[in-house]
C-alpha positions, 0 to 999 in steps of 0.5 A: 733285784726286786724281791721274790715272794713265795706266792702263787706266781713263784709256785707256778714258775718253780713247779713249771720248771721241775715239771719241764725238767722231768718231761725232758727226762721222759723224752730222753728215756723214750729216745734211748729206750723206745721199749720203755713206754716212757711218755708224758702228757698234759691235762688241765695244766697238769703234767703227767709223767710215766717213766716206768712202774715204780719210778719216782718220775712217774707222777704229776706236777702242777696239779691245780696250780696252773688251772683249777682242778676239775674232775674230768681232768683228774679222771683222764690223769688217773686213766693215763697211769692205770692203763700202764699198770701204775699207781697214781702219784701227784706232787701237790704244792700247797698253793694249789689250795685246800680244795685240791687236797679235799678232792684227793682225799675224797677220791681215796688218795693218801699222803705218802711223802713230803718235799721242800722246795727252795729258791734263790735269786741268782746274784753273781756278786756273791760267791760261795766259799769252796775248797781251791783243791776241788775243781769242777768240769762239765761231764761229757756224754761219752762219760755217762757210765762214769757219771752214773757210777760216781753218782751211785757211790754217793748212795752207798748207805742205801745199796737198794737204791744204787742201781736206780741212781746209776741209771738215772744219772746216766740218762741225765746227761741226755737232758741236763747239763751235768758236772763232776767235782774232782779232787786230786784229779779224781771225780768225787761228786756229781751234780746236774743243772736243768734250765727252763724259762730263766729258772735253774733247777739244781738236782742230782747232787751226790758225793762219794763217801771218801770225798765228803767234807771237802767242799765238793758240793759248794764248788758244784753249786758255784759252777751251776749258778754261774752257768745258769747266769750265763744262760740268762737264768735269774732264779735257782731252785732245788728240792730237799726232804724237810728238815734234812741236811740237804735243806740246811745246807741250801739255807746256809747258801742263801736259799729260802723255803718256798713251800713244802709239798705233799705227794698223794697216791692212789693205788693202781 
């Protein structure tokens, strides 16, 4: 397998996959709840998503990555969000270049968040050690409520986020391949997989407090990588907070850091 370098070509592939994954979520939200106003569009190679005011999905992906950033495209993107009563948020990859950062700063944007994007070529000769007492199965659409409940319980330390996580997880079943990890026949963890253009986006990892340290996420990672490989994916990606335990766990399993993004916000 040829070596993948953390360059612009890789950034375009990773950002394109996450952007398409979020677009699929917005499309599912629009189908299930037509009154939500969920919609997305592209401008100058940038994907702009609206999934409701305050939603973390309400933002752009790929700003300045696929095409040079020009003022008229940025004007159009800002109108897209502002006419819907939303702040404007851009998830910006550093490989877009310093000129993109300078443009945003000049227009009054402020940095609000950082996220690290990690990647790994899918090599099925490597199997991640996991607890044989933990089994993994695909979640069915009919189990959306259970899937949402288990995913939300993994955020019990942040009760203010649990209602959103529950709804987000339920909707994920309409646009991604989702899995339960079970121990003793009971679901203890969740995780999702979205595939696009040979790249597997791994997201939605959550483990209930009593199910931690049993190897549930290792088992879910194994299953998602094998599922991705069987669907002709040759690259996996995930996103984590810089320096977090999630990032460390990903690096332990062979993921490499591609870059750290900055989220820029312009108030409504």
